[in-house]
C-alpha positions as CSV (number, residue, x, y, z in Angstrom):
1,M,-116.7,-23.6,-57.2
2,S,-117.0,-25.6,-54.1
3,M,-120.3,-27.2,-53.2
4,D,-122.3,-25.8,-50.3
5,P,-121.7,-28.0,-47.3
6,S,-124.7,-26.8,-45.5
7,P,-127.0,-29.8,-46.4
8,K,-124.5,-32.2,-44.9
9,R,-124.2,-30.0,-41.7
10,A,-128.0,-29.8,-41.6
11,A,-128.3,-33.6,-41.8
12,S,-125.7,-34.1,-39.1
13,R,-127.6,-31.6,-36.8
14,G,-130.8,-33.4,-37.6
15,F,-129.3,-36.8,-36.6
16,F,-127.9,-35.5,-33.4
17,N,-131.1,-33.7,-32.5
18,D,-133.1,-36.9,-33.0
19,A,-130.6,-38.9,-30.9
20,A,-130.5,-36.3,-28.1
21,T,-134.3,-36.2,-28.0
22,F,-134.4,-40.0,-27.7
23,V,-132.1,-39.8,-24.7
24,E,-134.1,-37.0,-23.1
25,R,-137.3,-39.1,-23.5
26,L,-135.8,-42.3,-22.2
27,P,-136.9,-41.9,-18.6
28,A,-140.6,-42.0,-19.7
29,M,-140.1,-45.0,-22.2
30,K,-140.4,-48.2,-20.1
31,P,-139.8,-50.6,-23.1
32,L,-136.4,-49.0,-23.7
33,K,-134.9,-49.3,-20.2
34,L,-132.6,-52.0,-21.6
35,F,-130.5,-49.2,-23.1
36,S,-129.9,-47.6,-19.8
37,G,-126.3,-48.8,-19.4
38,A,-125.4,-47.4,-22.8
39,V,-127.1,-44.1,-22.0
40,K,-125.1,-43.8,-18.8
41,G,-121.9,-44.6,-20.5
42,L,-122.5,-42.0,-23.2
43,T,-123.6,-39.4,-20.6
44,K,-120.4,-40.0,-18.6
45,L,-118.3,-39.7,-21.8
46,F,-120.0,-36.5,-22.7
47,Y,-119.3,-34.8,-19.3
48,N,-115.8,-36.1,-19.2
49,L,-115.2,-34.4,-22.6
50,I,-116.5,-31.1,-21.2
51,S,-114.0,-31.3,-18.4
52,K,-111.3,-32.0,-20.9
53,F,-112.2,-29.0,-23.1
54,D,-112.6,-26.5,-20.3
55,K,-110.1,-26.8,-17.4
56,G,-111.0,-23.4,-16.0
57,E,-114.0,-21.6,-14.6
58,N,-116.1,-21.0,-17.7
59,L,-118.3,-24.1,-17.2
60,V,-118.6,-24.2,-13.4
61,F,-122.4,-23.7,-13.8
62,M,-124.2,-25.5,-16.6
63,N,-127.9,-25.0,-16.0
64,Y,-130.1,-22.9,-18.2
65,G,-130.4,-20.1,-15.7
66,F,-133.2,-18.2,-14.0
67,H,-134.3,-14.7,-15.0
68,H,-136.7,-12.8,-12.6
69,L,-139.5,-11.6,-14.9
70,H,-141.9,-9.8,-12.5
71,E,-139.8,-9.3,-9.3
72,E,-136.6,-7.7,-8.3
73,P,-133.7,-10.3,-8.2
74,P,-132.1,-10.8,-4.9
75,A,-128.8,-9.0,-4.3
76,L,-126.4,-11.9,-4.6
77,E,-122.6,-11.6,-4.4
78,I,-121.4,-13.1,-7.7
79,P,-117.8,-14.4,-7.3
80,P,-115.1,-12.7,-9.4
81,G,-115.0,-14.1,-12.9
82,L,-118.5,-15.5,-12.8
83,E,-120.5,-12.5,-14.0
84,N,-121.4,-14.3,-17.2
85,V,-123.2,-17.0,-15.3
86,R,-125.2,-14.7,-13.0
87,H,-128.5,-16.3,-14.2
88,Q,-127.2,-19.7,-13.4
89,V,-126.3,-18.6,-9.9
90,H,-129.9,-17.2,-9.6
91,M,-131.3,-20.5,-10.6
92,Y,-129.5,-22.2,-7.6
93,H,-130.6,-19.4,-5.3
94,R,-134.3,-19.9,-6.4
95,I,-134.2,-23.6,-5.9
96,A,-132.0,-23.9,-2.8
97,G,-133.6,-20.9,-1.0
98,A,-136.7,-23.0,-0.3
99,A,-135.1,-24.6,2.7
100,D,-133.0,-23.6,5.7
101,W,-129.6,-25.1,5.2
102,R,-127.9,-23.8,8.4
103,G,-126.6,-26.6,10.5
104,R,-127.9,-29.2,8.0
105,D,-126.2,-31.9,5.9
106,G,-126.8,-31.4,2.2
107,L,-126.4,-33.5,-0.9
108,E,-126.5,-32.4,-4.6
109,V,-127.0,-35.3,-7.0
110,G,-125.7,-34.4,-10.4
111,S,-123.3,-31.8,-9.1
112,G,-121.5,-31.4,-12.5
113,R,-118.6,-29.1,-12.2
114,G,-119.6,-28.0,-8.7
115,G,-120.7,-24.4,-9.1
116,G,-124.1,-25.0,-7.5
117,A,-122.8,-27.0,-4.6
118,A,-120.1,-24.5,-3.9
119,F,-122.6,-21.6,-4.0
120,I,-124.9,-23.4,-1.6
121,A,-121.9,-24.2,0.8
122,R,-120.9,-20.5,0.8
123,H,-124.2,-18.7,0.7
124,F,-126.5,-21.0,2.7
125,Q,-123.9,-22.3,5.1
126,P,-124.9,-25.9,5.7
127,R,-122.9,-28.0,8.2
128,S,-121.7,-30.1,5.3
129,M,-122.3,-30.2,1.6
130,T,-121.6,-33.2,-0.7
131,G,-121.8,-33.3,-4.4
132,V,-122.0,-36.5,-6.3
133,D,-121.7,-36.9,-10.1
134,L,-121.4,-39.7,-12.6
135,S,-118.4,-38.1,-14.4
136,D,-115.1,-38.9,-12.6
137,N,-113.4,-36.1,-14.6
138,A,-115.9,-33.6,-13.2
139,V,-115.4,-34.8,-9.7
140,A,-111.6,-34.5,-10.0
141,F,-112.1,-31.0,-11.4
142,C,-114.3,-30.1,-8.4
143,G,-111.8,-31.4,-5.9
144,R,-109.2,-29.0,-7.3
145,F,-111.3,-26.0,-8.2
146,H,-113.4,-25.8,-5.1
147,S,-110.8,-27.0,-2.6
148,D,-111.0,-23.7,-0.7
149,V,-114.6,-24.4,0.5
150,A,-114.1,-26.1,3.8
151,N,-117.5,-27.7,4.3
152,L,-117.7,-29.1,0.7
153,R,-116.7,-32.5,-0.8
154,F,-117.3,-34.3,-4.1
155,V,-117.6,-38.0,-4.8
156,Q,-118.1,-40.0,-7.9
157,G,-121.4,-42.0,-8.1
158,D,-124.5,-43.0,-10.0
159,A,-127.7,-41.2,-9.2
160,E,-129.6,-44.6,-9.5
161,E,-127.1,-46.4,-7.2
162,L,-126.2,-44.0,-4.5
163,Q,-124.0,-45.6,-1.8
164,F,-124.6,-43.4,1.2
165,P,-126.2,-44.9,4.4
166,D,-129.9,-44.4,5.1
167,E,-131.0,-41.1,6.5
168,S,-127.7,-39.4,5.8
169,F,-129.0,-36.0,4.7
170,D,-131.4,-33.2,5.7
171,I,-131.6,-31.7,2.2
172,I,-131.1,-33.2,-1.2
173,I,-131.1,-31.0,-4.3
174,N,-131.2,-32.0,-8.0
175,V,-131.1,-29.4,-10.7
176,E,-131.6,-30.0,-14.4
177,S,-130.0,-33.5,-14.2
178,S,-132.7,-36.2,-13.9
179,L,-133.9,-35.9,-17.4
180,Y,-130.9,-38.0,-18.4
181,Y,-131.5,-40.7,-15.8
182,P,-132.8,-43.8,-17.7
183,N,-134.4,-45.2,-14.5
184,V,-135.4,-42.0,-12.7
185,E,-137.6,-44.0,-10.3
186,K,-134.5,-45.6,-8.8
187,F,-133.1,-42.1,-8.1
188,F,-136.4,-41.0,-6.4
189,A,-136.3,-44.1,-4.2
190,H,-132.8,-43.2,-3.1
191,V,-133.9,-39.7,-2.3
192,V,-136.6,-41.1,0.1
193,R,-134.0,-43.5,1.6
194,L,-131.3,-40.9,2.2
195,L,-133.5,-38.1,3.6
196,R,-133.9,-37.8,7.3
197,P,-137.5,-37.5,8.6
198,G,-138.6,-33.9,8.0
199,G,-135.9,-33.4,5.4
200,H,-136.4,-31.6,2.1
201,F,-136.0,-32.6,-1.6
202,L,-135.4,-29.5,-3.7
203,Y,-135.9,-30.5,-7.3
204,A,-136.0,-28.7,-10.7
205,D,-136.0,-30.2,-14.2
206,M,-137.6,-30.3,-17.6
207,R,-139.9,-32.7,-19.4
208,Y,-141.7,-32.7,-22.7
209,L,-145.4,-31.6,-22.3
210,E,-146.7,-35.1,-23.1
211,E,-144.5,-36.6,-20.4
212,V,-145.5,-34.3,-17.5
213,E,-148.4,-36.3,-16.1
214,H,-146.2,-39.5,-16.1
215,W,-143.4,-37.5,-14.4
216,K,-145.8,-36.3,-11.7
217,R,-147.1,-39.8,-11.1
218,Q,-143.5,-40.9,-10.6
219,L,-143.0,-38.2,-8.0
220,A,-146.3,-38.9,-6.3
221,E,-145.3,-42.6,-5.9
222,T,-142.4,-41.5,-3.6
223,K,-145.0,-40.5,-0.9
224,L,-143.0,-37.4,-0.2
225,E,-145.2,-34.4,0.8
226,L,-145.4,-31.8,-2.0
227,L,-145.0,-28.3,-0.4
228,H,-144.6,-26.2,-3.5
229,E,-144.6,-26.4,-7.3
230,E,-143.6,-23.6,-9.7
231,D,-143.5,-23.4,-13.4
232,I,-140.3,-21.6,-14.3
233,T,-140.3,-22.3,-18.0
234,K,-140.4,-18.6,-19.0
235,N,-137.8,-17.7,-16.5
236,A,-135.4,-20.3,-17.8
237,K,-136.1,-19.6,-21.5
238,H,-135.5,-15.9,-21.0
239,A,-132.3,-16.5,-19.0
240,L,-131.1,-18.8,-21.8
241,A,-131.7,-16.2,-24.4
242,L,-129.9,-13.5,-22.5
243,N,-126.9,-15.8,-22.0
244,Q,-126.8,-17.4,-25.4
245,E,-124.1,-15.3,-27.0
246,Y,-121.7,-16.2,-24.2
247,R,-122.6,-19.9,-24.3
248,Q,-122.0,-20.1,-28.0
249,S,-118.7,-18.2,-27.7
250,L,-117.5,-21.0,-25.4
251,V,-118.6,-23.6,-27.9
252,K,-116.6,-21.9,-30.7
253,K,-113.6,-21.4,-28.4
254,Y,-113.3,-24.8,-26.9
255,A,-115.1,-27.4,-29.0
256,P,-113.6,-29.2,-32.0
257,R,-115.6,-28.4,-35.1
258,P,-117.3,-31.9,-35.4
259,L,-118.7,-31.5,-31.9
260,R,-120.0,-28.0,-32.1
261,G,-123.5,-28.9,-33.2
262,M,-123.9,-31.3,-30.3
263,L,-122.5,-28.8,-27.8
264,S,-124.6,-25.9,-29.2
265,R,-127.7,-27.9,-28.6
266,F,-126.5,-28.7,-25.1
267,G,-126.0,-25.0,-24.6
268,G,-129.6,-24.2,-25.6
269,A,-129.0,-22.8,-29.0
270,D,-132.5,-24.0,-30.0
271,G,-134.1,-22.4,-26.9
272,G,-133.9,-25.6,-25.0
273,R,-137.1,-26.7,-26.7
274,L,-138.8,-24.7,-23.9
275,A,-142.3,-23.5,-24.5
276,A,-142.6,-19.7,-25.2
277,G,-146.3,-19.6,-24.2
278,D,-148.8,-22.3,-23.5
279,P,-146.8,-25.5,-24.1
280,L,-147.5,-27.6,-27.2
281,H,-146.7,-31.2,-28.0
282,G,-143.0,-31.6,-28.5
283,E,-142.1,-28.6,-26.3
284,R,-140.7,-28.8,-22.8
285,V,-141.8,-27.3,-19.6
286,Y,-139.4,-26.5,-16.6
287,K,-140.8,-27.2,-13.1
288,R,-139.5,-26.5,-9.6
289,F,-140.7,-28.6,-6.7
290,V,-140.2,-28.6,-2.9
291,F,-140.9,-31.9,-1.2
292,R,-140.6,-33.0,2.4
293,K,-140.2,-36.4,3.9
294,L,-142.9,-37.0,6.5
295,T,-141.9,-37.8,10.1
296,M,-143.2,-41.1,11.5
């Protein structure tokens, strides 16, 4: 009789979960900033692997998604083949819909595989839309997959070392990405530098409950004007649950067995550690913010 391998798998999952939690908490841990180079290298490797596993349209959107709990969802035209990521499209609509993009120059930092930036370019019709991502494989994929969108381009870059000239953009959007930035204050400083006066920063991400006050202080230090804040934890958690079967089917289809535990967590198999009710220590909350750069 063979031995039950589940204890070994459980130990492996436990180690990965601890390591992933460490990386997620790094932006709030000042003494550990010296690990930032290694964290960026591992993050880039991880997203390059995703592009290697999925060369098609299954992972064009990678956010947790947004489910409308107490209101009718907007009637969005979901592109053919993307019905399984309807909630992820709604997440972008919820965040990006807070500003008028028409005739404006937009930037998404952490554009991943480009689904969000392409949706914004098509639906909100900015004058130009640029996506920047740390993963060169993801950027190469976007250049091929979204080549039919005329006002859209993708470039490789580091969110903490953005190379665009000052006041290049009217709107900057960042969705579910900054939790992996070791020095998130540098990213926020670039947002301020790159926005034109009166421009908007549309921002959504997660933090563990015990990190939220520090996170808000970091945002307050930018001196951007806060126009709106919304807790969308329940919306994201519900969307994640509704989409979990599809997410895990992709893990089983594309991921080598040794990486399935890691990718299952990335796909939110544990509920994203999002709070189900009033958040507790060790649970995450998901916030959406709208900021504006003041005119001088």
